[in-house]
matplotlib code that plots the C-alpha trace (Angstrom):
import matplotlib.pyplot as plt

x = [35.0, 31.4, 31.6, 32.8, 29.9, 27.5, 29.0, 28.8, 25.2, 24.3, 26.0, 24.2, 20.8, 21.6, 22.4, 19.1, 17.2, 18.9, 17.8, 14.2, 11.2, 10.7, 14.3, 13.7, 10.6, 12.4, 15.3, 14.0, 12.2, 8.4, 8.7, 8.2, 10.4, 13.4, 13.2, 14.4, 12.0, 13.4, 12.8, 9.2, 8.8, 10.2, 7.9, 4.9, 6.2, 6.5, 2.8, 3.3, 0.3, -1.1, 0.0, -0.8, -1.3, -0.8, -2.3, -0.9, -1.2, 0.9, -0.7, -0.1, 0.1, 0.7, 4.1, 5.4, 4.8, 6.1, 3.9, 4.6, 3.1, 0.5, 3.1, 5.6, 2.9, 1.4, 4.8, 5.8, 2.5, 1.9, 5.3, 4.4, 1.0, 2.7, 5.2, 2.5, 0.5, 3.6, 2.5, 2.3, 4.4, 3.9, 3.6, 5.0, 2.9, 0.5, 1.4, -0.7, -4.3, -7.3, -6.7, -9.2, -9.7, -6.5, -7.7, -9.2, -7.8, -9.9, -9.3, -5.6, -4.7, -5.0, -1.6, 1.8, 3.2, -0.1, -0.5, -4.0, -5.2, -8.7, -10.7, -11.0, -7.2, -6.7, -9.0, -7.4, -3.9, -5.1, -7.1, -4.1, -1.7, -4.1, -4.5, -0.7, -0.4, -3.1, -1.4, 1.8, 0.0, -1.0, -4.4, -5.3, -4.8, -5.4, -6.1, -5.4, -5.5, -4.0, -6.3, -10.0, -11.2, -10.6, -11.9, -15.0, -12.9, -10.8, -14.1, -15.3, -12.1, -12.2, -15.8, -15.1, -12.1, -14.1, -16.8, -14.3, -12.4, -15.5, -14.4, -10.7, -8.7, -7.9, -9.8, -9.5, -10.0, -10.7, -9.7, -11.7, -10.4, -7.0, -8.4, -11.1, -8.6, -7.0, -10.3, -12.6, -10.4, -7.2, -9.1, -10.5, -7.0, -5.8, -8.7, -7.7, -4.3, -5.8, -5.9, -8.8, -10.7, -9.1, -5.6, -6.5, -7.9, -8.8, -5.9, -2.2, -3.2, -1.9, -3.4, -2.1, 1.3, 1.9, 1.3, 4.0, 6.4, 5.9, 7.0, 9.4, 10.0, 12.2, 9.0, 8.0, 9.5, 9.2, 10.3, 7.5, 4.5, 1.7, -0.7, -4.3, -6.2, -3.2, -2.1, -4.2, -4.7, -4.2, -7.0, -5.9, -2.8, 0.3, 2.3, 0.7, 2.0, 4.6, 5.9, 4.6, 1.0, 1.5, 2.4, -1.1, -2.4, 0.2, -0.6, -4.3, -3.9, -1.7, -3.8, -7.1, -5.8, -4.2, -7.5, -9.6, -7.3, -7.3, -11.0, -11.5, -9.3, -10.8, -14.3, -13.6, -12.0]
y = [20.1, 19.5, 16.0, 17.4, 19.9, 17.0, 14.9, 17.9, 18.5, 14.9, 14.8, 17.9, 16.4, 13.3, 15.3, 17.2, 13.9, 12.5, 15.5, 15.5, 14.6, 11.4, 10.3, 11.2, 9.1, 6.1, 6.2, 7.5, 5.8, 5.8, 6.3, 9.9, 9.6, 8.5, 11.6, 15.2, 18.2, 19.1, 15.5, 15.7, 19.0, 17.4, 14.5, 16.8, 18.6, 15.2, 14.6, 12.2, 13.7, 10.6, 9.8, 6.7, 6.9, 3.3, 2.5, -0.4, -1.0, -2.2, -5.2, -8.7, -11.5, -14.5, -15.8, -16.3, -13.0, -9.4, -6.7, -4.6, -7.1, -4.7, -1.9, -4.0, -5.3, -1.9, -0.4, -3.0, -3.5, 0.2, 0.5, -2.2, -0.6, 2.8, 1.3, -0.4, 2.9, 4.7, 8.2, 7.7, 8.2, 6.5, 8.4, 7.0, 4.2, 5.3, 2.7, 4.1, 3.0, 2.1, -1.4, -1.4, 0.4, 1.0, 0.8, -1.6, -3.2, -4.8, -6.5, -6.6, -4.3, -7.3, -8.4, -6.9, -4.5, -3.5, 0.3, 1.9, 5.4, 6.9, 6.9, 10.6, 11.0, 8.5, 10.3, 13.7, 12.4, 11.1, 14.2, 16.5, 14.3, 14.4, 18.1, 18.5, 16.6, 18.6, 21.8, 20.7, 19.9, 16.2, 15.8, 12.3, 11.2, 7.4, 5.7, 2.0, 0.0, -3.4, -3.9, -4.6, -2.7, 0.8, 0.5, 2.5, 5.2, 5.5, 5.9, 8.6, 10.6, 10.4, 11.5, 14.5, 15.6, 15.4, 17.5, 20.2, 19.8, 19.9, 23.2, 22.2, 19.9, 17.5, 14.3, 11.6, 8.0, 5.2, 2.0, -0.8, -3.3, -3.4, -5.1, -7.0, -8.7, -10.2, -11.7, -13.7, -13.9, -14.8, -17.3, -18.9, -19.2, -20.8, -23.3, -24.2, -25.1, -27.5, -25.5, -25.9, -23.2, -24.2, -23.7, -20.4, -18.8, -15.1, -13.7, -14.9, -18.2, -19.6, -16.8, -13.9, -15.4, -16.3, -12.7, -11.5, -14.3, -13.2, -9.6, -10.0, -13.4, -11.9, -10.9, -14.6, -16.8, -20.2, -22.0, -20.4, -21.3, -22.7, -25.5, -24.4, -23.4, -23.5, -19.8, -16.9, -14.3, -16.7, -18.0, -20.6, -22.8, -20.8, -24.0, -24.3, -20.9, -20.3, -17.4, -19.1, -19.1, -15.5, -14.5, -15.4, -12.8, -10.2, -10.5, -10.2, -7.1, -5.3, -6.2, -5.3, -2.1, -0.8, -1.4, 0.2, 3.3, 3.8, 3.5, 5.9, 8.5, 8.2, 8.5, 11.9, 13.5]
z = [-38.1, -39.2, -37.8, -34.5, -34.3, -35.1, -32.2, -29.8, -30.8, -30.3, -26.9, -25.8, -27.0, -25.0, -21.9, -22.2, -22.7, -19.5, -17.6, -18.9, -16.7, -18.8, -18.0, -14.4, -14.2, -15.6, -13.1, -9.8, -6.8, -6.6, -2.8, -1.7, 1.4, -0.8, -2.9, -2.5, -2.7, -6.2, -7.4, -6.2, -8.0, -11.2, -10.8, -10.7, -13.8, -15.5, -14.7, -11.9, -10.2, -8.5, -4.9, -3.0, 0.7, 2.0, 5.4, 7.5, 11.2, 14.1, 15.7, 17.1, 14.5, 16.7, 17.8, 14.3, 12.5, 13.0, 14.4, 11.3, 8.9, 7.5, 7.2, 5.2, 2.9, 2.3, 1.5, -1.0, -2.6, -3.0, -4.7, -7.2, -7.9, -8.4, -10.8, -12.8, -13.0, -14.3, -13.1, -9.3, -6.2, -2.8, 0.5, 3.7, 5.2, 8.0, 10.7, 13.5, 13.2, 15.3, 16.9, 19.7, 23.0, 24.9, 28.5, 29.3, 26.2, 23.5, 20.2, 19.3, 22.2, 24.4, 23.0, 23.7, 21.1, 19.4, 19.0, 18.7, 18.1, 18.2, 14.9, 14.8, 15.2, 12.4, 10.0, 10.9, 10.0, 6.7, 5.9, 6.6, 4.6, 1.6, 1.8, 1.9, -1.3, -3.0, -1.9, -3.7, -7.0, -6.8, -8.5, -7.5, -3.9, -3.5, -0.2, 0.1, 3.4, 4.2, 7.3, 7.3, 10.3, 9.0, 5.4, 6.2, 7.7, 4.5, 2.6, 4.9, 4.6, 0.8, 0.8, 2.9, 0.9, -2.3, -0.9, 0.0, -3.3, -5.5, -7.2, -7.4, -9.7, -6.8, -6.0, -3.4, -4.3, -1.7, -3.5, -1.8, -4.3, -2.7, 0.4, -1.4, -3.6, -0.5, 0.5, -1.8, -4.9, -2.9, -0.7, -3.9, -5.3, -2.1, -2.2, -5.8, -4.4, -2.0, 1.2, 3.6, 5.4, 8.7, 7.1, 5.4, 8.5, 9.0, 10.9, 11.0, 9.3, 6.0, 3.8, 6.0, 6.6, 2.9, 1.8, 4.1, 3.0, -0.6, 0.1, 3.0, 4.5, 7.3, 9.1, 9.6, 12.3, 10.6, 13.8, 15.8, 13.6, 15.8, 14.9, 14.2, 17.3, 19.6, 19.8, 21.0, 18.4, 15.5, 13.2, 10.7, 10.3, 9.3, 8.8, 5.4, 4.3, 1.6, -0.5, -3.6, -2.2, -1.1, -4.6, -5.8, -3.4, -4.3, -8.0, -7.3, -5.1, -7.6, -10.6, -9.1, -7.5, -10.7, -12.6, -10.0, -9.7, -13.4, -13.6, -10.7, -12.2, -15.7, -14.3, -12.7, -15.8]

ax = plt.figure().add_subplot(projection="3d")
ax.plot(x, y, z, "-o")
ax.set_aspect("equal")
plt.show()
């Protein structure tokens, strides 16, 4: 009888452990949109009070790469960053961003499929999303962006939020290291692998294409890769791209971002 009671007690303890916030944290997705409202409530109770807002963009990327390149990368990389942090969730990717004047079109808006919104609209959406998360109990709202043109806007949104939140527990953090890691450090790593500046490029070239191949190769049309200088909207030579090269950038982005987020959160305590 005593053994039976011991087994029952052990089973009950195991059940409680499985239902605990710690067990939840180890078994549930980091992506907010995949969770239920009660799961988010439990995550907050388990001190998962950091939320990443990843920003992408919908723009032309030459004939060989999907328009949602930035969105795909931001989604996957933010998930890896959150998993490494251990106490964070990831908001849905903001895929509507400033991409140039609509009419007459400028910048990427000159190419079919690109979507652009005004800067003030962009900032308002980010601001409202961040305030929503603070209302629910998230203490650290982290802004990361996969596109270079709106980095200053992310910084401006974070600064305004922190002015308004000065007397509250909530803080906003613009993490510039997410984008910076994909610039000089990644380019240096590609050079070390033998790639030239002409191959690396600045948009839809080997660097850009390799990053997408490393996280979701289905977004790359390998049979449509143009030679350097032959396709409008492409800078670089995507034919030199590979998932292996892209992994160099992925690792740099995740590592640099995790370190910067931890530092930013620690500094405000």
